[in-house]
N, C-alpha and C positions, 0 to 999 in steps of 0.2 A: 504493500500500500504506500501511497505517497504521504509525505510528512505534512503536518499542519503548518500553515503559513505563520511565520514569525519574523521579526526584524532581522534575526541572526541568519535566517536561511536565504534571504535575498542577497545577491552579490553586492559588494561595496560600490561597484561602478553604477552610473546612472544610464538611462536608456534614451535613445533618440526618438523612439515611437513605440506605440503599443498596437499590436495586431490581434484582432479578435475573430475567432470562428463565430458562427451565428447560432445555429440550432444546438441547444444544450449548453451553450457557453454564455450567451447574453440573453437568450430567450428559451422558453420551454415550449416546443412544438411536438413533443413525442406522441401525444395522444392523437393529434390531427394527422401526423405523418403515418403513424402505424395503422390508423383506420383506413387510409387510402391504400397503402401498400398491402394490407391484409386482404382487402377486396380484390385487388389485382392478382395477388398470389393464389387466392382461392379459385379465381377464374381460369388460371393456368395450371391447376392441379399441383401447386407447390405447397409443401408442408409449412404452414404459417409459423408455427412455434420455432422451428429452426431457422427459418428465413428472416424474420423480422430483425433479429439482432445484427444482421449483416448490412442493413440499409443505412445505418447512421454514419454521417461524416463523409459519405461517398456520393459522387455524382450519379444520378438515376441511370444515365446511359451506361456507365461503367458497371453498376449493379446488375442491370438487365443483361448486358453483354456477357458478363461472367457466368451466367446460367447456361449459356449455349442451348437455348430452347429452339427446337426445330421449327422453322417457318415463322419465327418471331423476329421482326425488325426492331433492333434496340432503339434506334432514333425515333421511330414512330411511337413505340410504347413509352419512351421517356417523355415525349411531348404530351401524351395522354396523361401520364402521371403528374406532370407539372401543372396542367390545367385543373386536374382534380384537386391537387394540393392548394392551388391558389383559391379555389372555392371553399376549402376546408380551413377556416380560421378560428372556429369556435374553440375556446379554451387556451389559445396561445397567450402567453403572458411573459413578462420579463423575469429573468433571474433576479432575485431580491437585490435591490439597490443598483441594478445595471443602468437604468436610465439616468439617474442622478450622477452616477459615476462618469458615464460617457460624456455628459454635458459639461463636466468640469475639465475635460481634456481639450486643449487647443485643437481646432479642426484640422490643422496641418500635421498633427502628431498622432493620429490614430486612423485605423482602417478596419473594415470588416472583410474577412476572407472566407467565403463560403462555397460549398459544393452545390448549393442551390442555384438554379437559373436566376437571372437578374430580376425578372418580374415577380417570381416567387419570393425572393429575398426582400424586395421592397414591400410586398404585401405583408409578410410576416413582421418586418420591423415596424411598420405602421400599426399592425394589429396589437403588437406588444407595447406600443407607446414609446418606442426607442427613436433616438435621433437618426437621421439618414447621414451617413458619412460622406465626405468629399471623395474619398477613395473606397470603392466597393468592388472587390474582385469576386466575380461569380463564375459559374460553371462554363460560360461561354468564353471566358478570357484566356483559358489555357488549353493546350492540346492534351496535356497529361494532368489529370486531377490527383487529389490526395489518394494514396500516401506519398506521391512525389511532391517535392517542396516547391514546385514551380509557382504555385499561387502565392505563397508567402514571399518568395523572392521578387515577384512582380509587384506585390503591394509595397514592399520596402522601396523598390525602384521608383514607383510613382510618388511616394512620399519624399523621395530624394535622400534616403538614408541607406545604410548598409544593414542587411537583415541580421547580421551578427550583433548589431547594436540595438536590436529590438527585443521587446518582451512580448511573447506570444501567449494567448489564452486559448486553451483547447479543452475538449472533454472526451471525445470518442477515440477509440484505438487508431482508426485510420488517420484522423487528424493529428494525433499525438506523434505518430510516425513521421508525418510531413513536417511538423514543427521541429522535431529533433533533427531531421535531415537538413533543415534550413540553416542550422548553426546558431539560431537564436536561443535566448533563455526562455524556458517554458514554465508556465503556471497551469496546473491541471485543475479545471473547475469540476467539482464533484456533486453539483446540485442534482444532476440527472443520471450520471454514470459514476459508480463508486469503485468499479474494478477496472484496472488498467494494466495490460500485460506487455506492451512493447518494451523491448530492452531500453533501459534508461529512464522509463517513466517512474519507476520506484524511487529514483533519486531526486525527483522534481518536487517543487513546491505545490501544495494543494490549497484550494480555496473553495469554500462552499458557496459564498455569495460575495457581494461587493459592499456590504455594510460595515462589518467590523474593521476591515483593513484598508478601506478605500483611501483614506487620507495618506496612509503610509505608502501605498502604491503610487499615488499621485506625486509624492515627494521624490520618487525615483526617476522622474522625467528630468532630462538635462535642461538646464536653463539656457535660453537663447537670447 
Protein backbone atom coordinates (compact mmCIF):
# COMPACT_ATOMS: atom_id res chain seq x y z
CA UNK A 1 0.00 0.00 0.00
CA UNK A 2 1.04 3.59 -0.53
CA UNK A 3 2.03 5.70 2.46
CA UNK A 4 -0.18 8.42 3.90
CA UNK A 5 0.77 11.90 2.77
CA UNK A 6 2.87 13.92 5.17
CA UNK A 7 5.25 16.88 4.81
CA UNK A 8 8.21 14.54 5.25
CA UNK A 9 7.22 12.38 2.27
CA UNK A 10 7.11 15.16 -0.31
CA UNK A 11 10.47 15.96 -1.93
CA UNK A 12 12.23 19.10 -0.75
CA UNK A 13 12.21 20.51 -4.26
CA UNK A 14 9.27 22.51 -5.57
CA UNK A 15 7.29 21.77 -8.73
CA UNK A 16 6.71 23.76 -11.89
CA UNK A 17 3.19 22.38 -12.45
CA UNK A 18 0.60 19.86 -11.33
CA UNK A 19 -0.94 17.35 -13.74
CA UNK A 20 -4.20 15.63 -12.86
CA UNK A 21 -5.84 12.52 -14.22
CA UNK A 22 -9.61 13.08 -14.23
CA UNK A 23 -11.81 10.06 -13.41
CA UNK A 24 -11.13 8.80 -9.90
CA UNK A 25 -8.56 11.53 -9.27
CA UNK A 26 -10.43 14.85 -9.24
CA UNK A 27 -13.94 13.49 -9.80
CA UNK A 28 -15.82 10.26 -9.19
CA UNK A 29 -17.60 8.90 -12.26
CA UNK A 30 -17.25 5.19 -11.51
CA UNK A 31 -20.96 4.44 -11.16
CA UNK A 32 -21.82 6.24 -14.40
CA UNK A 33 -18.98 4.69 -16.38
CA UNK A 34 -19.51 1.17 -15.11
CA UNK A 35 -23.25 1.37 -15.83
CA UNK A 36 -22.54 2.17 -19.49
CA UNK A 37 -19.75 -0.37 -19.87
CA UNK A 38 -21.73 -3.12 -18.11
CA UNK A 39 -24.58 -2.77 -20.61
CA UNK A 40 -22.11 -2.85 -23.49
CA UNK A 41 -20.28 -5.89 -22.11
CA UNK A 42 -23.53 -7.78 -21.58
CA UNK A 43 -24.59 -7.12 -25.17
CA UNK A 44 -21.33 -8.67 -26.38
CA UNK A 45 -21.40 -11.70 -24.08
CA UNK A 46 -18.50 -10.48 -21.94
CA UNK A 47 -18.26 -11.43 -18.27
CA UNK A 48 -19.09 -8.16 -16.54
CA UNK A 49 -17.49 -8.92 -13.19
CA UNK A 50 -14.05 -9.60 -14.60
CA UNK A 51 -14.28 -6.98 -17.35
CA UNK A 52 -15.26 -3.81 -15.46
CA UNK A 53 -12.03 -3.48 -13.43
CA UNK A 54 -10.10 -3.26 -16.73
CA UNK A 55 -11.83 -0.13 -18.07
CA UNK A 56 -10.46 2.44 -15.62
CA UNK A 57 -7.79 4.87 -16.75
CA UNK A 58 -7.70 3.55 -20.30
CA UNK A 59 -9.00 4.92 -23.60
CA UNK A 60 -12.21 3.19 -24.70
CA UNK A 61 -10.74 2.33 -28.09
CA UNK A 62 -7.77 0.62 -26.42
CA UNK A 63 -10.02 -1.30 -24.03
CA UNK A 64 -12.21 -2.58 -26.84
CA UNK A 65 -9.31 -3.36 -29.20
CA UNK A 66 -7.61 -5.45 -26.50
CA UNK A 67 -10.61 -7.81 -26.42
CA UNK A 68 -10.10 -8.90 -30.05
CA UNK A 69 -13.82 -9.47 -30.52
CA UNK A 70 -14.63 -10.94 -33.94
CA UNK A 71 -16.51 -8.56 -36.23
CA UNK A 72 -16.26 -5.65 -33.79
CA UNK A 73 -14.81 -2.34 -34.98
CA UNK A 74 -13.09 -0.74 -31.99
CA UNK A 75 -13.43 2.83 -33.25
CA UNK A 76 -17.15 2.47 -33.91
CA UNK A 77 -17.81 0.87 -30.53
CA UNK A 78 -15.68 3.45 -28.73
CA UNK A 79 -17.69 6.25 -30.33
CA UNK A 80 -20.89 4.58 -29.13
CA UNK A 81 -19.50 4.22 -25.60
CA UNK A 82 -18.45 7.87 -25.57
CA UNK A 83 -21.92 9.12 -26.52
CA UNK A 84 -23.52 6.84 -23.93
CA UNK A 85 -21.16 8.13 -21.23
CA UNK A 86 -21.80 11.76 -22.17
CA UNK A 87 -25.49 11.11 -21.56
CA UNK A 88 -24.79 9.39 -18.22
CA UNK A 89 -23.85 12.17 -15.79
CA UNK A 90 -26.04 11.30 -12.80
CA UNK A 91 -24.01 10.80 -9.65
CA UNK A 92 -20.79 12.37 -10.97
CA UNK A 93 -19.20 14.47 -8.23
CA UNK A 94 -15.88 15.99 -7.28
CA UNK A 95 -13.38 14.21 -5.09
CA UNK A 96 -13.71 16.08 -1.79
CA UNK A 97 -12.02 19.47 -1.96
CA UNK A 98 -10.93 19.16 -5.60
CA UNK A 99 -12.79 22.19 -6.96
CA UNK A 100 -11.51 24.58 -4.30
CA UNK A 101 -8.00 23.16 -4.62
CA UNK A 102 -7.83 23.50 -8.41
CA UNK A 103 -9.17 27.04 -8.32
CA UNK A 104 -6.22 28.08 -6.16
CA UNK A 105 -3.63 26.90 -8.69
CA UNK A 106 -2.59 29.51 -11.28
CA UNK A 107 -4.18 28.53 -14.61
CA UNK A 108 -0.78 28.27 -16.27
CA UNK A 109 0.44 25.77 -13.68
CA UNK A 110 -1.96 22.83 -13.99
CA UNK A 111 -3.53 20.52 -16.56
CA UNK A 112 -5.98 17.64 -16.78
CA UNK A 113 -4.65 14.54 -18.52
CA UNK A 114 -7.40 12.03 -19.21
CA UNK A 115 -8.05 8.93 -21.30
CA UNK A 116 -11.57 10.21 -21.95
CA UNK A 117 -12.43 11.90 -25.27
CA UNK A 118 -12.56 15.70 -25.08
CA UNK A 119 -16.35 16.10 -25.13
CA UNK A 120 -16.79 13.48 -22.41
CA UNK A 121 -14.08 15.12 -20.31
CA UNK A 122 -15.75 18.54 -20.58
CA UNK A 123 -19.14 17.04 -19.74
CA UNK A 124 -17.85 15.33 -16.61
CA UNK A 125 -15.82 18.30 -15.39
CA UNK A 126 -18.90 20.53 -15.69
CA UNK A 127 -21.14 17.91 -14.02
CA UNK A 128 -18.74 17.74 -11.07
CA UNK A 129 -18.52 21.53 -10.78
CA UNK A 130 -14.80 21.60 -11.54
CA UNK A 131 -12.95 24.38 -13.39
CA UNK A 132 -12.02 23.79 -17.02
CA UNK A 133 -8.22 23.94 -17.40
CA UNK A 134 -6.39 25.87 -20.10
CA UNK A 135 -4.52 22.66 -20.93
CA UNK A 136 -6.66 19.54 -21.22
CA UNK A 137 -5.07 16.47 -22.80
CA UNK A 138 -7.71 13.97 -23.94
CA UNK A 139 -7.88 10.67 -25.79
CA UNK A 140 -7.66 12.33 -29.20
CA UNK A 141 -4.39 14.12 -28.44
CA UNK A 142 -2.03 11.13 -28.43
CA UNK A 143 -1.46 8.10 -30.61
CA UNK A 144 -0.52 5.97 -27.61
CA UNK A 145 -2.73 6.20 -24.55
CA UNK A 146 -1.92 5.27 -20.96
CA UNK A 147 0.07 3.29 -19.74
CA UNK A 148 2.40 5.05 -22.18
CA UNK A 149 3.55 8.41 -20.76
CA UNK A 150 2.89 10.39 -23.97
CA UNK A 151 -0.14 12.23 -22.59
CA UNK A 152 1.74 13.51 -19.53
CA UNK A 153 4.77 14.51 -21.58
CA UNK A 154 2.47 16.45 -23.92
CA UNK A 155 0.72 18.21 -21.04
CA UNK A 156 4.03 19.33 -19.59
CA UNK A 157 5.17 20.55 -23.01
CA UNK A 158 2.01 22.61 -23.50
CA UNK A 159 2.52 24.18 -20.08
CA UNK A 160 6.10 24.97 -21.04
CA UNK A 161 7.70 22.84 -18.31
CA UNK A 162 9.69 19.63 -18.02
CA UNK A 163 7.59 16.63 -16.98
CA UNK A 164 10.27 15.61 -14.47
CA UNK A 165 9.53 18.94 -12.78
CA UNK A 166 5.83 18.13 -12.33
CA UNK A 167 3.66 16.58 -9.63
CA UNK A 168 1.20 14.07 -11.11
CA UNK A 169 -2.02 12.96 -9.41
CA UNK A 170 -3.34 9.53 -10.48
CA UNK A 171 -5.58 6.77 -9.17
CA UNK A 172 -5.85 3.68 -11.41
CA UNK A 173 -3.16 1.16 -12.27
CA UNK A 174 -2.92 2.11 -15.96
CA UNK A 175 -2.52 5.78 -15.13
CA UNK A 176 -0.01 5.14 -12.36
CA UNK A 177 2.18 3.27 -14.85
CA UNK A 178 2.02 6.23 -17.23
CA UNK A 179 2.90 8.68 -14.46
CA UNK A 180 5.85 6.62 -13.27
CA UNK A 181 7.11 6.28 -16.85
CA UNK A 182 6.96 10.04 -17.38
CA UNK A 183 9.63 10.74 -14.78
CA UNK A 184 7.42 13.00 -12.68
CA UNK A 185 6.74 12.77 -8.95
CA UNK A 186 3.53 10.84 -8.25
CA UNK A 187 0.71 11.30 -5.76
CA UNK A 188 -1.74 8.37 -5.69
CA UNK A 189 -5.34 9.42 -4.99
CA UNK A 190 -7.14 6.67 -3.06
CA UNK A 191 -10.70 8.03 -2.95
CA UNK A 192 -12.00 5.46 -5.45
CA UNK A 193 -9.18 2.91 -5.84
CA UNK A 194 -7.33 1.65 -2.77
CA UNK A 195 -5.16 -1.11 -4.25
CA UNK A 196 -2.28 -0.23 -6.57
CA UNK A 197 0.05 -2.89 -7.94
CA UNK A 198 2.42 -1.26 -10.47
CA UNK A 199 6.07 -1.47 -9.52
CA UNK A 200 6.97 1.74 -7.74
CA UNK A 201 3.44 2.64 -6.67
CA UNK A 202 4.01 1.32 -3.15
CA UNK A 203 6.74 3.93 -2.63
CA UNK A 204 4.55 6.84 -3.65
CA UNK A 205 2.62 9.39 -1.61
CA UNK A 206 -1.09 8.67 -1.07
CA UNK A 207 -3.88 11.20 -0.75
CA UNK A 208 -7.55 10.47 -0.10
CA UNK A 209 -8.88 13.94 -0.92
CA UNK A 210 -7.78 17.56 -1.30
CA UNK A 211 -8.98 18.94 2.01
CA UNK A 212 -6.47 18.06 4.73
CA UNK A 213 -3.25 18.69 2.80
CA UNK A 214 -4.37 21.15 0.12
CA UNK A 215 -2.42 24.11 1.48
CA UNK A 216 0.72 22.02 1.90
CA UNK A 217 0.51 20.80 -1.69
CA UNK A 218 -0.02 24.33 -3.00
CA UNK A 219 3.09 25.45 -1.11
CA UNK A 220 5.12 23.01 -3.21
CA UNK A 221 4.59 25.02 -6.40
CA UNK A 222 7.62 27.02 -7.49
CA UNK A 223 7.34 30.75 -7.23
CA UNK A 224 7.50 32.62 -10.54
